[in-house]
ROTITI-730196 format. One line per 5 residues: number of its first residue (from 1); for each residue x, y, z of C-alpha. Coordinates in steps of 0.5 Angstrom, whole numbers. Example, Ala and Ser with C-alpha at 12.3 -4.5 7.8 and 13.67 -1.06 7.14 Angstrom:
<pts>
1 = 25 -9 16 ~ 27 -2 14;
</pts>
This chain:
<pts>
1 = -45 -122 75 ~ -42 -119 81 ~ -45 -119 88 ~ -45 -114 94 ~ -42 -119 99;
6 = -47 -124 98 ~ -52 -119 101 ~ -56 -117 94 ~ -63 -118 94 ~ -67 -122 89;
11 = -72 -118 85 ~ -77 -114 90 ~ -83 -109 90 ~ -84 -102 93 ~ -90 -99 93;
16 = -93 -92 95 ~ -101 -91 96 ~ -104 -85 97 ~ -98 -80 98 ~ -99 -74 95;
21 = -101 -74 88 ~ -100 -82 88 ~ -106 -86 89 ~ -102 -92 88 ~ -95 -94 85;
26 = -92 -101 85 ~ -86 -102 82 ~ -82 -108 81 ~ -75 -107 82 ~ -70 -111 77;
31 = -62 -110 77 ~ -64 -104 73 ~ -71 -100 74 ~ -73 -95 70 ~ -79 -90 72;
36 = -82 -86 66 ~ -88 -81 66 ~ -90 -73 65 ~ -87 -68 70 ~ -91 -68 76;
41 = -93 -75 77 ~ -89 -77 83 ~ -83 -80 80 ~ -78 -76 85 ~ -83 -77 91;
46 = -83 -84 90 ~ -75 -85 89 ~ -74 -80 95 ~ -79 -84 100 ~ -75 -91 97;
51 = -69 -88 99 ~ -72 -85 106 ~ -75 -92 107 ~ -68 -95 106 ~ -64 -90 110;
56 = -68 -87 115 ~ -63 -88 121 ~ -57 -85 117 ~ -61 -79 114 ~ -64 -78 121;
61 = -57 -78 124 ~ -54 -74 119 ~ -59 -68 120 ~ -58 -69 127 ~ -50 -68 126;
66 = -51 -62 122 ~ -56 -59 128 ~ -63 -60 125 ~ -69 -61 130 ~ -76 -63 127;
71 = -78 -64 134 ~ -81 -71 133 ~ -86 -68 128 ~ -87 -72 122 ~ -89 -66 117;
76 = -83 -62 119 ~ -78 -68 118 ~ -81 -69 111 ~ -80 -61 110 ~ -73 -62 112;
81 = -72 -68 107 ~ -76 -68 101 ~ -76 -60 101 ~ -80 -54 104 ~ -88 -55 103;
86 = -87 -63 102 ~ -91 -64 109 ~ -97 -64 105 ~ -96 -70 101 ~ -97 -75 107;
91 = -104 -77 110 ~ -107 -82 115 ~ -109 -86 109 ~ -101 -86 106 ~ -98 -93 106;
96 = -91 -95 104 ~ -90 -103 103 ~ -84 -106 101 ~ -85 -113 98 ~ -92 -112 100;
101 = -90 -111 107 ~ -93 -105 110 ~ -87 -100 113 ~ -89 -95 118 ~ -84 -90 116;
106 = -87 -84 121 ~ -86 -89 127 ~ -79 -91 124 ~ -76 -84 123 ~ -79 -81 130;
111 = -78 -87 134 ~ -72 -88 139 ~ -67 -90 133 ~ -62 -95 137 ~ -61 -98 130;
116 = -54 -98 127 ~ -52 -92 123 ~ -52 -96 116 ~ -53 -93 109 ~ -56 -97 104;
121 = -57 -92 98 ~ -53 -87 94 ~ -57 -82 91 ~ -55 -78 85 ~ -61 -72 84;
126 = -63 -69 78 ~ -61 -62 81 ~ -53 -64 81 ~ -51 -58 78 ~ -53 -54 84;
131 = -48 -58 89 ~ -42 -55 85 ~ -40 -47 87 ~ -35 -44 83 ~ -32 -51 81;
136 = -32 -54 88 ~ -37 -58 92 ~ -42 -55 97 ~ -42 -57 104 ~ -48 -60 107;
141 = -49 -53 111 ~ -48 -49 105 ~ -55 -50 102 ~ -62 -47 105 ~ -66 -51 110;
146 = -71 -52 104 ~ -67 -56 100 ~ -68 -63 99 ~ -64 -67 103 ~ -61 -72 97;
151 = -58 -65 94 ~ -55 -63 100 ~ -52 -70 102 ~ -50 -71 95 ~ -46 -64 95;
156 = -43 -67 102 ~ -41 -73 99 ~ -37 -70 94 ~ -34 -65 98 ~ -31 -70 103;
161 = -29 -74 97 ~ -25 -68 94 ~ -22 -66 101 ~ -19 -73 102 ~ -15 -71 96;
166 = -18 -74 90 ~ -15 -70 84 ~ -9 -68 88 ~ -4 -72 84 ~ 0 -69 78;
171 = -5 -73 74 ~ -11 -69 76 ~ -18 -71 77 ~ -19 -74 70 ~ -17 -78 66;
176 = -13 -81 72 ~ -10 -88 71 ~ -13 -93 76 ~ -20 -89 76 ~ -25 -92 72;
181 = -24 -97 66 ~ -20 -95 61 ~ -25 -96 55 ~ -30 -91 59 ~ -25 -86 61;
186 = -23 -86 53 ~ -31 -85 51 ~ -32 -80 57 ~ -25 -76 55 ~ -28 -76 47;
191 = -35 -75 48 ~ -36 -70 54 ~ -29 -67 55 ~ -27 -66 48 ~ -20 -69 49;
196 = -19 -64 56 ~ -18 -66 63 ~ -20 -64 70 ~ -15 -61 74 ~ -14 -58 81;
201 = -13 -50 80 ~ -6 -49 84 ~ -6 -42 82 ~ -12 -40 86 ~ -13 -39 93;
206 = -19 -42 93 ~ -20 -49 92 ~ -23 -51 85 ~ -23 -55 79 ~ -21 -53 72;
211 = -22 -56 65 ~ -16 -56 61 ~ -17 -56 54 ~ -12 -54 48 ~ -7 -51 53;
216 = -13 -46 56 ~ -15 -47 63 ~ -23 -46 64 ~ -26 -44 70 ~ -33 -48 72;
221 = -38 -43 69 ~ -35 -43 62 ~ -36 -50 61 ~ -41 -53 57 ~ -48 -54 60;
226 = -46 -62 59 ~ -40 -61 63 ~ -42 -58 69 ~ -48 -63 69 ~ -44 -69 68;
231 = -38 -67 73 ~ -42 -68 79 ~ -44 -75 76 ~ -37 -77 75 ~ -35 -75 82;
236 = -41 -79 84 ~ -38 -85 80 ~ -31 -84 83 ~ -35 -85 90 ~ -38 -91 88;
241 = -33 -95 83 ~ -27 -95 88 ~ -21 -98 85 ~ -22 -104 89 ~ -27 -107 84;
246 = -32 -108 89 ~ -38 -104 91 ~ -38 -100 97 ~ -39 -103 103 ~ -47 -103 105;
251 = -49 -100 99 ~ -54 -104 95 ~ -58 -99 91 ~ -56 -93 87 ~ -61 -88 85;
256 = -60 -83 79 ~ -65 -78 77 ~ -65 -76 70 ~ -58 -78 67 ~ -59 -74 61;
261 = -59 -67 64 ~ -55 -63 59 ~ -52 -69 55 ~ -52 -70 48 ~ -54 -77 46;
266 = -47 -80 45 ~ -45 -77 52 ~ -52 -80 55 ~ -49 -87 52 ~ -43 -87 56;
271 = -47 -85 62 ~ -52 -92 61 ~ -45 -96 60 ~ -43 -93 67 ~ -50 -96 69;
276 = -48 -103 67 ~ -41 -102 70 ~ -45 -100 77 ~ -49 -107 76 ~ -43 -111 75;
281 = -40 -108 81 ~ -46 -111 85 ~ -51 -105 86 ~ -58 -105 83 ~ -60 -98 80;
286 = -66 -94 79 ~ -67 -89 74 ~ -72 -83 73 ~ -72 -81 66 ~ -75 -76 60;
291 = -71 -79 55 ~ -73 -84 49 ~ -66 -86 48 ~ -66 -89 55 ~ -72 -94 53;
296 = -69 -95 46 ~ -63 -98 50 ~ -67 -102 54 ~ -72 -105 48 ~ -65 -106 44;
301 = -62 -110 49 ~ -68 -114 50 ~ -69 -116 43 ~ -61 -117 42 ~ -62 -122 48;
306 = -68 -125 45 ~ -65 -126 38 ~ -58 -129 41 ~ -54 -123 40 ~ -47 -122 44;
311 = -43 -117 47 ~ -40 -115 41 ~ -47 -113 39 ~ -48 -109 45 ~ -42 -105 44;
316 = -44 -103 37 ~ -51 -101 40 ~ -47 -96 45 ~ -42 -94 39 ~ -36 -97 43;
321 = -34 -102 38 ~ -28 -107 39 ~ -26 -104 46 ~ -25 -111 49 ~ -24 -107 56;
326 = -32 -106 56 ~ -33 -114 55 ~ -36 -115 62 ~ -40 -109 62 ~ -43 -111 55;
331 = -44 -118 58 ~ -47 -115 64 ~ -52 -111 60 ~ -55 -117 57 ~ -55 -121 63;
336 = -59 -115 67 ~ -66 -116 69 ~ -69 -109 67 ~ -76 -106 69 ~ -80 -100 67;
341 = -85 -97 70 ~ -90 -91 67 ~ -93 -86 72 ~ -99 -83 69 ~ -105 -79 71;
346 = -111 -82 72 ~ -115 -76 74 ~ -112 -69 74 ~ -109 -70 81 ~ -108 -77 82;
351 = -103 -82 79 ~ -102 -89 78 ~ -96 -93 76 ~ -96 -99 70 ~ -91 -104 69;
356 = -89 -103 61 ~ -82 -107 62 ~ -84 -111 55 ~ -84 -104 51 ~ -88 -108 46;
361 = -89 -103 40 ~ -95 -107 38 ~ -98 -108 45 ~ -106 -106 45 ~ -104 -102 51;
366 = -102 -95 49 ~ -98 -93 55 ~ -93 -99 53 ~ -94 -98 45 ~ -92 -91 46;
371 = -86 -93 51 ~ -90 -88 57 ~ -91 -83 52 ~ -83 -82 50 ~ -84 -85 43;
376 = -91 -82 42 ~ -88 -75 38 ~ -83 -79 34 ~ -89 -84 32 ~ -94 -78 30;
381 = -88 -74 27 ~ -87 -80 22 ~ -94 -81 21 ~ -96 -74 19 ~ -90 -73 14;
386 = -92 -80 11 ~ -99 -77 10 ~ -96 -70 7 ~ -91 -74 2 ~ -97 -79 0;
391 = -101 -72 -1 ~ -96 -69 -5 ~ -95 -75 -9 ~ -103 -76 -11 ~ -103 -69 -13;
396 = -97 -70 -19;
</pts>
């Protein structure tokens, strides 16, 4: 598996204690780390504080460059970064630990700040569709101050990428030779863009992306929901997967919230292949999800590996049969260490995490057997239908 300049760390843990509704969340970080759990269990808070702990110097410098001043107040800084009203999640008993070592995050953020302006984490937020305005990425200052930093900075990353000339050639933005693996481009065009392509609108006085399908040029707002949701993610993948075949210098971690947003299962399977392409480039990836399909993939990969399956079986899993260009991506999927953590309420206002990485359907622990609740509805539906069928047979 590829490494990021030799700097890639071994498996570690990241822990939050007494932060908002989280009483304790200790997550083992693998090559791929998956967070599951009901809404409002703190998954986004966990991921944003993970990002902040990695990149507090870069975050602070970015905010200052855009004219923000939190007056050395930790609460104001949390409002600026996590979003308005989030200052209340921190208390005197709040703790952040990395590999069980306490991190004084407030002191680090509010300190002198003489360290290098390094960036280690690329964050793709769940609200990614909001970074596009009329088919063009929004600038950092085009958002409201109350919007989370990760949303504003993602928009700025994509804007700078586009302003640097991405998509300005005759080929347009997508599909584009040399950008992404051929097999992945083919699957995206087939499953997300229905044979069409993304181009820059050269007839409009305002820069914008259009989707060309079947001879028609379609503006952003008439694209399908999945296309609007996925296109910012595609631009993020362009940022992370340059044609040099290496990871971006300094970037070790990629956070991807809710990859399933707006996508049909066939589209989501392509995004999951991209996750392993990222891992193959040397990144570690953290995902939060409400999709049973993501855990079905994790379970299937574990079973394929356990039973001695090969990359061909993985390609069949992703419905990408016979595409030799994706062999290394499939091999990376088999070789990856995958961790799954379940965030759940232990009381109305308290949340704890539990490692359910084995995803054993026969486990005595219901949260593992039901895959953090994501398999619960399917199991209950099958049970009820079976009962109804048996009852009908009994009355004949």
